[in-house]
C-alpha positions as CSV (number, residue, x, y, z in Angstrom):
1,X,121.0,36.9,-93.0
2,X,123.9,34.8,-94.4
3,X,126.4,36.4,-92.0
4,X,124.1,35.6,-89.0
5,X,123.7,32.2,-90.0
6,X,127.4,31.7,-90.4
7,X,127.9,33.3,-87.1
8,X,125.4,31.0,-85.3
9,X,127.0,27.9,-87.0
10,X,130.4,29.0,-85.7
11,X,129.0,29.5,-82.3
12,X,127.6,26.0,-82.3
13,X,130.8,24.7,-83.5
14,X,132.8,26.4,-80.8
15,X,130.4,25.3,-78.0
16,X,130.7,21.7,-79.3
17,X,134.6,21.8,-79.3
18,X,134.6,23.3,-75.7
19,X,132.1,20.8,-74.6
20,X,134.1,17.9,-76.0
21,X,137.2,19.0,-74.3
22,X,135.4,19.2,-71.0
23,X,134.0,15.8,-70.9
24,X,136.9,13.6,-70.2
25,X,135.2,12.4,-66.9
26,X,131.8,12.7,-68.3
27,X,129.3,10.0,-69.2
28,X,128.6,11.6,-72.7
29,X,130.6,11.5,-75.8
30,X,129.7,13.6,-78.8
31,X,130.8,13.0,-82.4
32,X,130.3,16.0,-84.7
33,X,129.0,15.1,-88.0
34,X,129.7,18.1,-90.5
35,X,128.6,19.1,-94.0
36,X,129.7,22.1,-96.4
37,X,126.9,24.1,-94.9
38,X,127.9,23.7,-91.2
39,X,127.2,21.3,-88.5
40,X,124.7,18.7,-89.6
41,X,124.1,16.6,-86.4
42,X,125.5,15.6,-83.2
43,X,125.8,11.9,-82.5
44,X,125.8,10.7,-78.9
45,X,127.2,7.7,-77.3
46,X,127.1,7.1,-73.6
47,X,129.5,5.2,-71.3
48,X,130.4,5.1,-67.7
49,X,133.2,7.6,-66.8
50,X,134.2,5.0,-64.1
51,X,133.9,1.3,-65.1
52,X,133.3,0.6,-61.5
53,X,130.1,2.6,-61.3
54,X,126.5,1.6,-62.1
55,X,124.9,3.4,-64.9
56,X,121.6,4.8,-64.0
57,X,119.8,6.3,-67.0
58,X,116.5,8.3,-67.0
59,X,114.8,8.9,-70.2
60,X,112.0,11.5,-69.7
61,X,110.1,14.4,-71.0
62,X,109.5,17.7,-69.0
63,X,105.8,17.9,-68.7
64,X,105.2,14.1,-67.9
65,X,103.7,14.2,-64.5
66,X,105.1,11.0,-63.5
67,X,108.6,12.1,-64.8
68,X,108.5,15.2,-62.6
69,X,107.4,13.3,-59.8
70,X,110.4,10.9,-59.9
71,X,112.7,13.7,-60.6
72,X,111.5,15.8,-57.5
73,X,110.6,13.1,-55.0
74,X,112.8,10.1,-55.8
75,X,116.0,10.9,-57.6
76,X,117.3,13.5,-55.3
77,X,117.6,10.6,-52.5
78,X,120.8,9.4,-54.1
79,X,122.3,12.8,-53.5
80,X,121.4,12.9,-49.9
81,X,122.3,9.4,-49.0
82,X,125.6,9.1,-50.9
83,X,124.6,6.6,-53.5
84,X,125.5,9.1,-56.3
85,X,129.2,7.9,-55.5
86,X,128.6,4.6,-57.0
87,X,126.3,5.9,-59.9
88,X,127.0,7.3,-63.3
89,X,123.9,9.3,-63.8
90,X,122.6,10.0,-67.3
91,X,119.6,12.3,-68.0
92,X,118.0,12.1,-71.4
93,X,115.3,14.8,-71.8
94,X,113.5,13.6,-75.0
95,X,111.0,10.9,-74.0
96,X,107.9,10.2,-76.1
97,X,108.6,13.0,-78.7
98,X,108.9,12.3,-82.4
99,X,111.1,13.6,-85.2
100,X,110.3,14.1,-88.7
101,X,112.4,13.7,-91.9
102,X,113.0,17.5,-91.9
103,X,114.1,17.4,-88.3
104,X,111.0,18.9,-86.7
105,X,110.6,17.6,-83.1
106,X,107.0,17.0,-82.3
107,X,106.5,16.8,-78.4
108,X,103.8,14.9,-76.5
109,X,102.6,17.8,-74.5
110,X,103.0,20.5,-76.9
111,X,105.5,23.4,-77.8
112,X,106.1,24.1,-74.0
113,X,107.4,20.7,-73.6
114,X,109.8,21.0,-76.5
115,X,111.0,24.3,-75.1
116,X,111.9,22.8,-71.7
117,X,113.3,19.7,-73.1
118,X,115.7,21.8,-75.1
119,X,116.4,23.9,-72.1
120,X,117.3,21.0,-70.0
121,X,119.3,19.6,-72.7
122,X,121.2,22.9,-72.8
123,X,121.7,22.9,-69.1
124,X,123.2,19.5,-69.3
125,X,125.6,20.9,-71.9
126,X,126.6,24.3,-70.5
127,X,126.8,23.1,-66.9
128,X,128.7,19.6,-67.3
129,X,129.1,19.6,-63.5
130,X,126.6,17.1,-62.4
131,X,125.5,19.0,-59.2
132,X,125.0,22.3,-61.1
133,X,123.0,20.9,-64.0
134,X,121.0,18.6,-61.7
135,X,120.0,21.4,-59.4
136,X,118.8,23.4,-62.2
137,X,116.7,20.6,-63.8
138,X,115.5,19.7,-60.4
139,X,114.3,23.3,-59.9
140,X,112.5,23.4,-63.3
141,X,110.9,19.9,-62.8
142,X,109.7,21.1,-59.1
143,X,107.8,24.1,-60.8
144,X,106.3,21.5,-63.2
145,X,105.3,19.1,-60.5
146,X,103.5,22.0,-58.7
147,X,101.7,23.0,-61.8
148,X,103.7,26.3,-61.9
149,X,105.9,25.5,-65.0
150,X,105.4,29.0,-66.4
151,X,107.7,30.2,-63.5
152,X,110.7,28.0,-64.3
153,X,112.8,30.9,-65.3
154,X,112.9,32.1,-61.6
155,X,115.3,29.0,-61.1
156,X,118.1,31.3,-62.4
157,X,117.9,33.7,-59.8
158,X,117.1,31.2,-57.1
159,X,120.0,29.1,-57.7
160,X,122.3,32.3,-58.8
161,X,123.0,30.8,-62.1
162,X,123.4,33.0,-65.3
163,X,120.7,32.8,-67.9
164,X,122.7,33.9,-70.9
165,X,124.5,30.6,-71.5
166,X,121.2,28.8,-71.8
167,X,119.9,31.5,-74.1
168,X,122.9,31.2,-76.3
169,X,122.5,27.4,-76.6
170,X,118.8,27.6,-77.2
171,X,118.7,30.4,-79.7
172,X,122.1,29.4,-81.6
173,X,120.5,26.0,-82.8
174,X,122.9,24.0,-80.4
175,X,120.0,23.0,-78.4
176,X,118.2,21.5,-81.4
177,X,121.3,19.6,-82.3
178,X,121.5,18.2,-78.7
179,X,117.9,17.3,-78.8
180,X,118.5,15.4,-82.0
181,X,121.3,13.5,-80.5
182,X,119.2,12.5,-77.6
183,X,116.3,11.5,-80.1
184,X,119.1,9.0,-81.5
185,X,119.9,7.8,-78.3
186,X,116.3,7.2,-77.2
187,X,115.5,5.5,-80.5
188,X,118.6,3.2,-80.0
189,X,117.2,1.7,-76.8
190,X,117.1,-2.0,-76.8
191,X,114.4,-3.1,-75.8
192,X,112.7,0.1,-77.2
193,X,111.1,2.3,-74.5
194,X,107.3,2.0,-74.1
195,X,106.5,5.0,-71.9
196,X,108.3,7.4,-69.7
197,X,109.8,7.7,-67.2
198,X,111.9,4.9,-68.6
199,X,114.6,4.1,-66.2
200,X,117.6,1.6,-66.9
201,X,120.3,0.3,-64.6
202,X,123.4,-0.9,-66.7
203,X,121.0,-0.6,-69.8
204,X,118.5,-2.9,-68.3
205,X,114.9,-1.5,-68.2
206,X,113.2,-1.4,-64.7
207,X,109.7,-1.1,-66.4
208,X,107.3,0.0,-64.0
209,X,109.4,-0.8,-61.0
210,X,111.6,2.2,-61.6
211,X,110.8,3.8,-58.2
212,X,112.8,1.1,-56.7
213,X,115.9,2.0,-58.7
214,X,118.2,2.2,-55.7
215,X,117.5,-1.5,-54.8
216,X,118.6,-2.5,-58.5
217,X,121.8,0.0,-58.4
218,X,122.8,-1.7,-55.0
219,X,122.4,-5.1,-56.6
220,X,124.2,-4.4,-59.7
221,X,127.3,-2.6,-57.9
222,X,130.3,-5.0,-57.8
223,X,132.4,-3.0,-55.3
224,X,132.1,-2.7,-51.4
225,X,128.4,-1.8,-50.8
226,X,128.0,1.7,-49.6
227,X,126.1,2.4,-46.3
228,X,123.0,3.3,-48.5
229,X,122.7,-0.3,-49.7
230,X,121.3,-2.4,-47.0
231,X,121.5,-6.2,-46.7
232,X,118.8,-8.4,-47.9
233,X,117.9,-6.2,-50.9
234,X,118.3,-8.8,-53.6
235,X,115.7,-8.4,-56.2
236,X,115.1,-9.8,-59.8
237,X,114.7,-7.4,-62.7
238,X,110.9,-7.4,-63.6
239,X,110.6,-9.0,-67.2
240,X,107.7,-6.9,-68.1
241,X,105.1,-4.7,-66.5
242,X,101.7,-6.2,-65.5
243,X,99.1,-5.2,-67.9
244,X,96.4,-5.3,-65.1
245,X,98.6,-3.0,-62.9
246,X,97.7,0.8,-62.7
247,X,100.9,2.2,-64.1
248,X,102.3,5.6,-63.2
249,X,103.7,6.1,-66.7
250,X,102.8,8.1,-69.8
251,X,102.7,5.9,-72.8
252,X,103.9,7.0,-76.2
253,X,100.4,7.2,-77.9
254,X,98.8,9.2,-75.0
255,X,97.9,12.6,-75.9
256,X,96.1,13.8,-72.7
257,X,97.4,11.8,-69.6
258,X,96.0,12.4,-66.2
259,X,98.0,15.1,-64.7
260,X,98.2,17.8,-62.2
261,X,99.8,20.3,-64.6
262,X,97.7,23.4,-64.8
263,X,98.8,24.6,-68.3
264,X,96.6,23.3,-71.1
265,X,97.3,19.8,-72.4
266,X,97.2,19.5,-76.3
267,X,94.6,17.2,-77.5
268,X,97.0,16.3,-80.5
269,X,100.6,16.6,-80.7
270,X,101.9,19.9,-81.8
271,X,105.1,20.9,-83.6
272,X,107.8,23.1,-82.6
273,X,110.5,24.2,-84.9
274,X,113.8,25.6,-83.3
């Protein structure tokens, strides 16, 4: 067992080294915090790979129905209209999860959500090319959106992707370390997030107006506006959500939000150990 644990630690370390070597043009930077027993934790910092680009960050959790709706019906538009050329897109699959002192992650919609959060974190790691990891995550979230999340593994064959790199990331413990890093990134939000999806443009939250994110991106961009940015789209950032308005968000304390997801929703948060 000791040999197996040692091999797993070596695999995780190798994966981190390879990943760090490949992210010179990426928006994520990882610092490895080590201990005598091996990797202790990964610390994430985010920055724009191109200072002229607008940073668009999506903090989400995989089984939040509003998150999957945004991922499936809104976010792909920036790839089809060319707006992605001025965007540094950051996906943070953690959302309203909680972490205990012994590093057990508790997910709002139960262990399946913890599994899929980690799978998508692994996709971001093993496929750093934006088009590749986004296609996979979008495929998974499309199944979630259609209430068919149990079929998410068919995304491998559908896209022609290899399953083994994700399995290695997940089973080696690297996926857990990635999620711990995303937990720290989520906890460092200022102001703190209140619900998901939590969308920010250049670190400024859009609150419940997150579906208008393209307008905010266009307003924030300092260069020559691309064709996707139309004239007369000036808009102020909403200072706070209207408490009397029906919000399409999942609050942190909710345990059974209204959803079209067909799998059972936990009445209380469940724990998942990796």
